[in-house]
PDB file with one MODEL, atoms N, CA, C and O in Angstrom:
MODEL        1
ATOM      1  N   MET A   1      -1.600  -5.772  -7.134  1.00  0.00           N
ATOM      2  CA  MET A   1      -1.652  -7.214  -7.199  1.00  0.00           C
ATOM      3  C   MET A   1      -3.098  -7.691  -7.293  1.00  0.00           C
ATOM      4  O   MET A   1      -3.410  -8.621  -8.036  1.00  0.00           O
ATOM      5  N   ASN A   2      -3.966  -7.046  -6.537  1.00  0.00           N
ATOM      6  CA  ASN A   2      -5.368  -7.461  -6.534  1.00  0.00           C
ATOM      7  C   ASN A   2      -6.135  -6.956  -7.749  1.00  0.00           C
ATOM      8  O   ASN A   2      -7.167  -7.522  -8.108  1.00  0.00           O
ATOM      9  N   HIS A   3      -5.644  -5.907  -8.377  1.00  0.00           N
ATOM     10  CA  HIS A   3      -6.341  -5.303  -9.513  1.00  0.00           C
ATOM     11  C   HIS A   3      -5.334  -4.998 -10.631  1.00  0.00           C
ATOM     12  O   HIS A   3      -5.035  -3.831 -10.888  1.00  0.00           O
ATOM     13  N   PRO A   4      -4.811  -6.032 -11.295  1.00  0.00           N
ATOM     14  CA  PRO A   4      -3.742  -5.812 -12.279  1.00  0.00           C
ATOM     15  C   PRO A   4      -4.154  -4.939 -13.458  1.00  0.00           C
ATOM     16  O   PRO A   4      -3.351  -4.130 -13.924  1.00  0.00           O
ATOM     17  N   ASP A   5      -5.359  -5.078 -13.945  1.00  0.00           N
ATOM     18  CA  ASP A   5      -5.787  -4.255 -15.094  1.00  0.00           C
ATOM     19  C   ASP A   5      -5.916  -2.790 -14.702  1.00  0.00           C
ATOM     20  O   ASP A   5      -5.524  -1.893 -15.448  1.00  0.00           O
ATOM     21  N   GLU A   6      -6.469  -2.569 -13.524  1.00  0.00           N
ATOM     22  CA  GLU A   6      -6.621  -1.208 -13.029  1.00  0.00           C
ATOM     23  C   GLU A   6      -5.252  -0.560 -12.791  1.00  0.00           C
ATOM     24  O   GLU A   6      -5.044   0.604 -13.134  1.00  0.00           O
ATOM     25  N   SER A   7      -4.330  -1.315 -12.207  1.00  0.00           N
ATOM     26  CA  SER A   7      -3.006  -0.761 -11.936  1.00  0.00           C
ATOM     27  C   SER A   7      -2.229  -0.517 -13.231  1.00  0.00           C
ATOM     28  O   SER A   7      -1.450   0.433 -13.314  1.00  0.00           O
ATOM     29  N   TRP A   8      -2.434  -1.368 -14.243  1.00  0.00           N
ATOM     30  CA  TRP A   8      -1.807  -1.134 -15.554  1.00  0.00           C
ATOM     31  C   TRP A   8      -2.287   0.196 -16.132  1.00  0.00           C
ATOM     32  O   TRP A   8      -1.490   0.991 -16.631  1.00  0.00           O
ATOM     33  N   LYS A   9      -3.583   0.426 -16.059  1.00  0.00           N
ATOM     34  CA  LYS A   9      -4.135   1.681 -16.598  1.00  0.00           C
ATOM     35  C   LYS A   9      -3.566   2.888 -15.861  1.00  0.00           C
ATOM     36  O   LYS A   9      -3.264   3.909 -16.479  1.00  0.00           O
ATOM     37  N   THR A  10      -3.421   2.777 -14.558  1.00  0.00           N
ATOM     38  CA  THR A  10      -2.838   3.868 -13.774  1.00  0.00           C
ATOM     39  C   THR A  10      -1.390   4.095 -14.186  1.00  0.00           C
ATOM     40  O   THR A  10      -0.960   5.236 -14.361  1.00  0.00           O
ATOM     41  N   PHE A  11      -0.642   3.014 -14.339  1.00  0.00           N
ATOM     42  CA  PHE A  11       0.765   3.103 -14.737  1.00  0.00           C
ATOM     43  C   PHE A  11       0.918   3.817 -16.081  1.00  0.00           C
ATOM     44  O   PHE A  11       1.686   4.773 -16.185  1.00  0.00           O
ATOM     45  N   VAL A  12       0.202   3.369 -17.101  1.00  0.00           N
ATOM     46  CA  VAL A  12       0.375   3.970 -18.430  1.00  0.00           C
ATOM     47  C   VAL A  12      -0.184   5.385 -18.504  1.00  0.00           C
ATOM     48  O   VAL A  12       0.178   6.145 -19.402  1.00  0.00           O
ATOM     49  N   SER A  13      -1.063   5.749 -17.571  1.00  0.00           N
ATOM     50  CA  SER A  13      -1.625   7.101 -17.607  1.00  0.00           C
ATOM     51  C   SER A  13      -0.564   8.174 -17.362  1.00  0.00           C
ATOM     52  O   SER A  13      -0.768   9.333 -17.721  1.00  0.00           O
ATOM     53  N   TYR A  14       0.570   7.801 -16.753  1.00  0.00           N
ATOM     54  CA  TYR A  14       1.629   8.774 -16.498  1.00  0.00           C
ATOM     55  C   TYR A  14       2.285   9.253 -17.786  1.00  0.00           C
ATOM     56  O   TYR A  14       2.715  10.404 -17.867  1.00  0.00           O
ATOM     57  N   ALA A  15       2.367   8.396 -18.784  1.00  0.00           N
ATOM     58  CA  ALA A  15       2.971   8.760 -20.072  1.00  0.00           C
ATOM     59  C   ALA A  15       2.446   7.794 -21.133  1.00  0.00           C
ATOM     60  O   ALA A  15       3.186   6.923 -21.591  1.00  0.00           O
ATOM     61  N   PRO A  16       1.190   7.934 -21.527  1.00  0.00           N
ATOM     62  CA  PRO A  16       0.567   6.972 -22.431  1.00  0.00           C
ATOM     63  C   PRO A  16       1.289   6.810 -23.763  1.00  0.00           C
ATOM     64  O   PRO A  16       1.307   5.714 -24.322  1.00  0.00           O
ATOM     65  N   ASP A  17       1.879   7.873 -24.277  1.00  0.00           N
ATOM     66  CA  ASP A  17       2.553   7.793 -25.581  1.00  0.00           C
ATOM     67  C   ASP A  17       3.801   6.917 -25.543  1.00  0.00           C
ATOM     68  O   ASP A  17       4.177   6.327 -26.555  1.00  0.00           O
ATOM     69  N   THR A  18       4.442   6.831 -24.382  1.00  0.00           N
ATOM     70  CA  THR A  18       5.670   6.048 -24.302  1.00  0.00           C
ATOM     71  C   THR A  18       5.512   4.741 -23.527  1.00  0.00           C
ATOM     72  O   THR A  18       6.246   3.785 -23.777  1.00  0.00           O
ATOM     73  N   LEU A  19       4.575   4.688 -22.602  1.00  0.00           N
ATOM     74  CA  LEU A  19       4.433   3.486 -21.771  1.00  0.00           C
ATOM     75  C   LEU A  19       3.456   2.460 -22.317  1.00  0.00           C
ATOM     76  O   LEU A  19       3.620   1.263 -22.079  1.00  0.00           O
ATOM     77  N   ASN A  20       2.452   2.906 -23.040  1.00  0.00           N
ATOM     78  CA  ASN A  20       1.393   2.004 -23.491  1.00  0.00           C
ATOM     79  C   ASN A  20       1.793   1.328 -24.803  1.00  0.00           C
ATOM     80  O   ASN A  20       1.365   1.722 -25.888  1.00  0.00           O
ATOM     81  N   ASN A  21       2.639   0.285 -24.661  1.00  0.00           N
ATOM     82  CA  ASN A  21       3.058  -0.470 -25.839  1.00  0.00           C
ATOM     83  C   ASN A  21       3.174  -1.947 -25.473  1.00  0.00           C
ATOM     84  O   ASN A  21       3.078  -2.316 -24.302  1.00  0.00           O
ATOM     85  N   GLU A  22       3.378  -2.772 -26.468  1.00  0.00           N
ATOM     86  CA  GLU A  22       3.392  -4.232 -26.263  1.00  0.00           C
ATOM     87  C   GLU A  22       4.522  -4.673 -25.334  1.00  0.00           C
ATOM     88  O   GLU A  22       4.320  -5.541 -24.485  1.00  0.00           O
ATOM     89  N   LEU A  23       5.701  -4.089 -25.485  1.00  0.00           N
ATOM     90  CA  LEU A  23       6.834  -4.485 -24.647  1.00  0.00           C
ATOM     91  C   LEU A  23       6.548  -4.200 -23.170  1.00  0.00           C
ATOM     92  O   LEU A  23       6.775  -5.060 -22.318  1.00  0.00           O
ATOM     93  N   ASN A  24       6.056  -3.008 -22.869  1.00  0.00           N
ATOM     94  CA  ASN A  24       5.748  -2.667 -21.479  1.00  0.00           C
ATOM     95  C   ASN A  24       4.599  -3.507 -20.933  1.00  0.00           C
ATOM     96  O   ASN A  24       4.614  -3.889 -19.763  1.00  0.00           O
ATOM     97  N   LYS A  25       3.615  -3.795 -21.760  1.00  0.00           N
ATOM     98  CA  LYS A  25       2.492  -4.639 -21.323  1.00  0.00           C
ATOM     99  C   LYS A  25       3.011  -6.031 -20.940  1.00  0.00           C
ATOM    100  O   LYS A  25       2.612  -6.582 -19.913  1.00  0.00           O
ATOM    101  N   ARG A  26       3.886  -6.590 -21.751  1.00  0.00           N
ATOM    102  CA  ARG A  26       4.452  -7.916 -21.451  1.00  0.00           C
ATOM    103  C   ARG A  26       5.321  -7.863 -20.195  1.00  0.00           C
ATOM    104  O   ARG A  26       5.269  -8.763 -19.357  1.00  0.00           O
ATOM    105  N   ALA A  27       6.114  -6.811 -20.075  1.00  0.00           N
ATOM    106  CA  ALA A  27       6.960  -6.655 -18.890  1.00  0.00           C
ATOM    107  C   ALA A  27       6.100  -6.496 -17.640  1.00  0.00           C
ATOM    108  O   ALA A  27       6.421  -7.041 -16.584  1.00  0.00           O
ATOM    109  N   TRP A  28       5.006  -5.744 -17.767  1.00  0.00           N
ATOM    110  CA  TRP A  28       4.089  -5.545 -16.641  1.00  0.00           C
ATOM    111  C   TRP A  28       3.534  -6.889 -16.177  1.00  0.00           C
ATOM    112  O   TRP A  28       3.538  -7.191 -14.984  1.00  0.00           O
ATOM    113  N   ASN A  29       3.065  -7.679 -17.113  1.00  0.00           N
ATOM    114  CA  ASN A  29       2.502  -8.983 -16.757  1.00  0.00           C
ATOM    115  C   ASN A  29       3.546  -9.900 -16.131  1.00  0.00           C
ATOM    116  O   ASN A  29       3.242 -10.648 -15.201  1.00  0.00           O
ATOM    117  N   ASP A  30       4.770  -9.845 -16.636  1.00  0.00           N
ATOM    118  CA  ASP A  30       5.846 -10.669 -16.069  1.00  0.00           C
ATOM    119  C   ASP A  30       6.240 -10.202 -14.674  1.00  0.00           C
ATOM    120  O   ASP A  30       6.729 -10.993 -13.867  1.00  0.00           O
ATOM    121  N   THR A  31       6.029  -8.926 -14.388  1.00  0.00           N
ATOM    122  CA  THR A  31       6.441  -8.341 -13.116  1.00  0.00           C
ATOM    123  C   THR A  31       5.387  -8.491 -12.024  1.00  0.00           C
ATOM    124  O   THR A  31       5.715  -8.409 -10.841  1.00  0.00           O
ATOM    125  N   LEU A  32       4.154  -8.703 -12.390  1.00  0.00           N
ATOM    126  CA  LEU A  32       3.074  -8.759 -11.404  1.00  0.00           C
ATOM    127  C   LEU A  32       3.370  -9.684 -10.234  1.00  0.00           C
ATOM    128  O   LEU A  32       3.081  -9.339  -9.088  1.00  0.00           O
ATOM    129  N   THR A  33       3.934 -10.833 -10.499  1.00  0.00           N
ATOM    130  CA  THR A  33       4.199 -11.785  -9.424  1.00  0.00           C
ATOM    131  C   THR A  33       5.307 -11.316  -8.485  1.00  0.00           C
ATOM    132  O   THR A  33       5.487 -11.893  -7.413  1.00  0.00           O
ATOM    133  N   ARG A  34       6.053 -10.279  -8.870  1.00  0.00           N
ATOM    134  CA  ARG A  34       7.131  -9.759  -8.034  1.00  0.00           C
ATOM    135  C   ARG A  34       6.663  -8.644  -7.101  1.00  0.00           C
ATOM    136  O   ARG A  34       7.403  -8.234  -6.207  1.00  0.00           O
ATOM    137  N   PHE A  35       5.447  -8.154  -7.302  1.00  0.00           N
ATOM    138  CA  PHE A  35       4.931  -7.094  -6.433  1.00  0.00           C
ATOM    139  C   PHE A  35       4.707  -7.638  -5.031  1.00  0.00           C
ATOM    140  O   PHE A  35       4.296  -8.786  -4.859  1.00  0.00           O
ATOM    141  N   ALA A  36       4.975  -6.825  -4.050  1.00  0.00           N
ATOM    142  CA  ALA A  36       4.815  -7.238  -2.663  1.00  0.00           C
ATOM    143  C   ALA A  36       3.339  -7.379  -2.317  1.00  0.00           C
ATOM    144  O   ALA A  36       2.518  -6.527  -2.657  1.00  0.00           O
ATOM    145  N   LEU A  37       3.026  -8.456  -1.644  1.00  0.00           N
ATOM    146  CA  LEU A  37       1.658  -8.639  -1.172  1.00  0.00           C
ATOM    147  C   LEU A  37       1.378  -7.741   0.022  1.00  0.00           C
ATOM    148  O   LEU A  37       0.234  -7.365   0.280  1.00  0.00           O
ATOM    149  N   ARG A  38       2.434  -7.404   0.745  1.00  0.00           N
ATOM    150  CA  ARG A  38       2.321  -6.499   1.889  1.00  0.00           C
ATOM    151  C   ARG A  38       3.360  -5.391   1.726  1.00  0.00           C
ATOM    152  O   ARG A  38       4.406  -5.440   2.373  1.00  0.00           O
ATOM    153  N   PRO A  39       3.101  -4.400   0.884  1.00  0.00           N
ATOM    154  CA  PRO A  39       4.117  -3.386   0.585  1.00  0.00           C
ATOM    155  C   PRO A  39       4.578  -2.591   1.800  1.00  0.00           C
ATOM    156  O   PRO A  39       5.677  -2.037   1.785  1.00  0.00           O
ATOM    157  N   SER A  40       3.777  -2.523   2.834  1.00  0.00           N
ATOM    158  CA  SER A  40       4.195  -1.750   4.003  1.00  0.00           C
ATOM    159  C   SER A  40       5.077  -2.562   4.953  1.00  0.00           C
ATOM    160  O   SER A  40       5.602  -2.014   5.922  1.00  0.00           O
ATOM    161  N   ALA A  41       5.246  -3.851   4.692  1.00  0.00           N
ATOM    162  CA  ALA A  41       6.122  -4.680   5.517  1.00  0.00           C
ATOM    163  C   ALA A  41       7.551  -4.529   5.014  1.00  0.00           C
ATOM    164  O   ALA A  41       7.934  -5.150   4.022  1.00  0.00           O
ATOM    165  N   VAL A  42       8.330  -3.712   5.689  1.00  0.00           N
ATOM    166  CA  VAL A  42       9.685  -3.387   5.251  1.00  0.00           C
ATOM    167  C   VAL A  42      10.688  -4.010   6.213  1.00  0.00           C
ATOM    168  O   VAL A  42      10.551  -3.894   7.431  1.00  0.00           O
ATOM    169  N   ASP A  43      11.689  -4.665   5.656  1.00  0.00           N
ATOM    170  CA  ASP A  43      12.777  -5.243   6.442  1.00  0.00           C
ATOM    171  C   ASP A  43      13.954  -4.269   6.401  1.00  0.00           C
ATOM    172  O   ASP A  43      14.775  -4.316   5.485  1.00  0.00           O
ATOM    173  N   LEU A  44      14.030  -3.392   7.394  1.00  0.00           N
ATOM    174  CA  LEU A  44      15.072  -2.370   7.404  1.00  0.00           C
ATOM    175  C   LEU A  44      16.467  -2.981   7.447  1.00  0.00           C
ATOM    176  O   LEU A  44      17.393  -2.438   6.845  1.00  0.00           O
ATOM    177  N   GLU A  45      16.633  -4.087   8.141  1.00  0.00           N
ATOM    178  CA  GLU A  45      17.959  -4.713   8.216  1.00  0.00           C
ATOM    179  C   GLU A  45      18.422  -5.196   6.837  1.00  0.00           C
ATOM    180  O   GLU A  45      19.610  -5.128   6.521  1.00  0.00           O
ATOM    181  N   ARG A  46      17.503  -5.673   6.036  1.00  0.00           N
ATOM    182  CA  ARG A  46      17.851  -6.102   4.675  1.00  0.00           C
ATOM    183  C   ARG A  46      18.355  -4.915   3.857  1.00  0.00           C
ATOM    184  O   ARG A  46      19.336  -5.035   3.123  1.00  0.00           O
ATOM    185  N   TYR A  47      17.683  -3.766   3.983  1.00  0.00           N
ATOM    186  CA  TYR A  47      18.130  -2.564   3.282  1.00  0.00           C
ATOM    187  C   TYR A  47      19.474  -2.082   3.820  1.00  0.00           C
ATOM    188  O   TYR A  47      20.302  -1.582   3.058  1.00  0.00           O
ATOM    189  N   ASN A  48      19.696  -2.229   5.126  1.00  0.00           N
ATOM    190  CA  ASN A  48      20.993  -1.861   5.698  1.00  0.00           C
ATOM    191  C   ASN A  48      22.110  -2.729   5.122  1.00  0.00           C
ATOM    192  O   ASN A  48      23.189  -2.225   4.813  1.00  0.00           O
ATOM    193  N   ARG A  49      21.859  -4.020   4.977  1.00  0.00           N
ATOM    194  CA  ARG A  49      22.866  -4.912   4.393  1.00  0.00           C
ATOM    195  C   ARG A  49      23.145  -4.537   2.941  1.00  0.00           C
ATOM    196  O   ARG A  49      24.293  -4.580   2.498  1.00  0.00           O
ATOM    197  N   PHE A  50      22.109  -4.172   2.205  1.00  0.00           N
ATOM    198  CA  PHE A  50      22.291  -3.763   0.809  1.00  0.00           C
ATOM    199  C   PHE A  50      23.106  -2.466   0.737  1.00  0.00           C
ATOM    200  O   PHE A  50      23.985  -2.328  -0.114  1.00  0.00           O
ATOM    201  N   SER A  51      22.815  -1.535   1.616  1.00  0.00           N
ATOM    202  CA  SER A  51      23.568  -0.287   1.681  1.00  0.00           C
ATOM    203  C   SER A  51      25.032  -0.573   1.992  1.00  0.00           C
ATOM    204  O   SER A  51      25.926   0.026   1.394  1.00  0.00           O
ATOM    205  N   GLU A  52      25.275  -1.482   2.921  1.00  0.00           N
ATOM    206  CA  GLU A  52      26.648  -1.847   3.264  1.00  0.00           C
ATOM    207  C   GLU A  52      27.365  -2.482   2.066  1.00  0.00           C
ATOM    208  O   GLU A  52      28.527  -2.171   1.801  1.00  0.00           O
ATOM    209  N   PHE A  53      26.688  -3.351   1.359  1.00  0.00           N
ATOM    210  CA  PHE A  53      27.254  -3.984   0.163  1.00  0.00           C
ATOM    211  C   PHE A  53      27.655  -2.931  -0.870  1.00  0.00           C
ATOM    212  O   PHE A  53      28.767  -2.958  -1.396  1.00  0.00           O
ATOM    213  N   MET A  54      26.746  -2.010  -1.153  1.00  0.00           N
ATOM    214  CA  MET A  54      27.039  -0.979  -2.150  1.00  0.00           C
ATOM    215  C   MET A  54      28.201  -0.099  -1.713  1.00  0.00           C
ATOM    216  O   MET A  54      29.027   0.301  -2.533  1.00  0.00           O
ATOM    217  N   TYR A  55      28.263   0.200  -0.426  1.00  0.00           N
ATOM    218  CA  TYR A  55      29.360   1.017   0.096  1.00  0.00           C
ATOM    219  C   TYR A  55      30.694   0.274  -0.008  1.00  0.00           C
ATOM    220  O   TYR A  55      31.692   0.843  -0.452  1.00  0.00           O
ATOM    221  N   GLN A  56      30.709  -0.980   0.396  1.00  0.00           N
ATOM    222  CA  GLN A  56      31.943  -1.758   0.353  1.00  0.00           C
ATOM    223  C   GLN A  56      32.461  -1.953  -1.072  1.00  0.00           C
ATOM    224  O   GLN A  56      33.669  -2.066  -1.283  1.00  0.00           O
ATOM    225  N   HIS A  57      31.561  -1.992  -2.039  1.00  0.00           N
ATOM    226  CA  HIS A  57      31.964  -2.167  -3.440  1.00  0.00           C
ATOM    227  C   HIS A  57      32.110  -0.835  -4.173  1.00  0.00           C
ATOM    228  O   HIS A  57      32.203  -0.783  -5.399  1.00  0.00           O
ATOM    229  N   LYS A  58      32.129   0.250  -3.375  1.00  0.00           N
ATOM    230  CA  LYS A  58      32.356   1.597  -3.894  1.00  0.00           C
ATOM    231  C   LYS A  58      31.331   2.033  -4.947  1.00  0.00           C
ATOM    232  O   LYS A  58      31.636   2.797  -5.863  1.00  0.00           O
ATOM    233  N   ILE A  59      30.116   1.524  -4.786  1.00  0.00           N
ATOM    234  CA  ILE A  59      29.018   1.936  -5.657  1.00  0.00           C
ATOM    235  C   ILE A  59      28.451   3.264  -5.167  1.00  0.00           C
ATOM    236  O   ILE A  59      28.007   4.098  -5.955  1.00  0.00           O
ATOM    237  N   ILE A  60      28.477   3.442  -3.838  1.00  0.00           N
ATOM    238  CA  ILE A  60      28.046   4.696  -3.216  1.00  0.00           C
ATOM    239  C   ILE A  60      29.182   5.204  -2.333  1.00  0.00           C
ATOM    240  O   ILE A  60      30.007   4.422  -1.861  1.00  0.00           O
ATOM    241  N   LYS A  61      29.221   6.514  -2.112  1.00  0.00           N
ATOM    242  CA  LYS A  61      30.328   7.117  -1.367  1.00  0.00           C
ATOM    243  C   LYS A  61      30.089   7.156   0.138  1.00  0.00           C
ATOM    244  O   LYS A  61      31.043   7.188   0.916  1.00  0.00           O
ATOM    245  N   THR A  62      28.835   7.152   0.551  1.00  0.00           N
ATOM    246  CA  THR A  62      28.499   7.123   1.973  1.00  0.00           C
ATOM    247  C   THR A  62      27.517   5.982   2.196  1.00  0.00           C
ATOM    248  O   THR A  62      26.819   5.550   1.279  1.00  0.00           O
ATOM    249  N   GLN A  63      27.479   5.507   3.435  1.00  0.00           N
ATOM    250  CA  GLN A  63      26.607   4.376   3.742  1.00  0.00           C
ATOM    251  C   GLN A  63      25.429   4.864   4.586  1.00  0.00           C
ATOM    252  O   GLN A  63      25.553   5.008   5.802  1.00  0.00           O
ATOM    253  N   PRO A  64      24.293   5.117   3.946  1.00  0.00           N
ATOM    254  CA  PRO A  64      23.134   5.588   4.708  1.00  0.00           C
ATOM    255  C   PRO A  64      22.472   4.439   5.468  1.00  0.00           C
ATOM    256  O   PRO A  64      22.616   3.271   5.108  1.00  0.00           O
ATOM    257  N   LYS A  65      21.763   4.787   6.498  1.00  0.00           N
ATOM    258  CA  LYS A  65      20.954   3.819   7.237  1.00  0.00           C
ATOM    259  C   LYS A  65      19.581   3.732   6.575  1.00  0.00           C
ATOM    260  O   LYS A  65      19.062   4.727   6.070  1.00  0.00           O
ATOM    261  N   ALA A  66      19.010   2.562   6.581  1.00  0.00           N
ATOM    262  CA  ALA A  66      17.740   2.321   5.889  1.00  0.00           C
ATOM    263  C   ALA A  66      16.646   3.278   6.340  1.00  0.00           C
ATOM    264  O   ALA A  66      15.861   3.750   5.517  1.00  0.00           O
ATOM    265  N   GLN A  67      16.585   3.566   7.621  1.00  0.00           N
ATOM    266  CA  GLN A  67      15.511   4.443   8.110  1.00  0.00           C
ATOM    267  C   GLN A  67      15.588   5.841   7.513  1.00  0.00           C
ATOM    268  O   GLN A  67      14.627   6.608   7.581  1.00  0.00           O
ATOM    269  N   ASP A  68      16.762   6.174   6.916  1.00  0.00           N
ATOM    270  CA  ASP A  68      16.910   7.496   6.288  1.00  0.00           C
ATOM    271  C   ASP A  68      16.435   7.530   4.834  1.00  0.00           C
ATOM    272  O   ASP A  68      16.226   8.611   4.283  1.00  0.00           O
ATOM    273  N   PHE A  69      16.261   6.363   4.205  1.00  0.00           N
ATOM    274  CA  PHE A  69      15.853   6.376   2.799  1.00  0.00           C
ATOM    275  C   PHE A  69      14.707   5.428   2.461  1.00  0.00           C
ATOM    276  O   PHE A  69      14.247   5.416   1.319  1.00  0.00           O
ATOM    277  N   VAL A  70      14.238   4.642   3.410  1.00  0.00           N
ATOM    278  CA  VAL A  70      13.119   3.723   3.155  1.00  0.00           C
ATOM    279  C   VAL A  70      11.890   4.232   3.901  1.00  0.00           C
ATOM    280  O   VAL A  70      11.900   4.323   5.128  1.00  0.00           O
ATOM    281  N   PRO A  71      10.837   4.560   3.167  1.00  0.00           N
ATOM    282  CA  PRO A  71       9.626   4.999   3.859  1.00  0.00           C
ATOM    283  C   PRO A  71       8.955   3.845   4.593  1.00  0.00           C
ATOM    284  O   PRO A  71       8.705   2.795   4.001  1.00  0.00           O
ATOM    285  N   VAL A  72       8.671   4.027   5.840  1.00  0.00           N
ATOM    286  CA  VAL A  72       8.003   3.008   6.637  1.00  0.00           C
ATOM    287  C   VAL A  72       6.627   3.551   7.018  1.00  0.00           C
ATOM    288  O   VAL A  72       6.501   4.628   7.601  1.00  0.00           O
ATOM    289  N   LEU A  73       5.615   2.785   6.675  1.00  0.00           N
ATOM    290  CA  LEU A  73       4.250   3.235   6.964  1.00  0.00           C
ATOM    291  C   LEU A  73       3.831   2.848   8.353  1.00  0.00           C
ATOM    292  O   LEU A  73       2.710   3.146   8.765  1.00  0.00           O
TER     293      LEU A  73
ENDMDL
END
């Protein structure tokens, strides 16, 4: 968020032949405002509710707890 040009370069460095194009550049710019300002601030209860939703709608077969799949720093 603080260094969008630098982060774009890092992103495309993973696969420059496929990622470094106009569509991805536009998508990157549109997505910047959606990046978390505090990425380490995780709401485990929100992830638990999402897990419950997916389980109830038979999207997933088991309902994991957030602490089992969300990295908390």
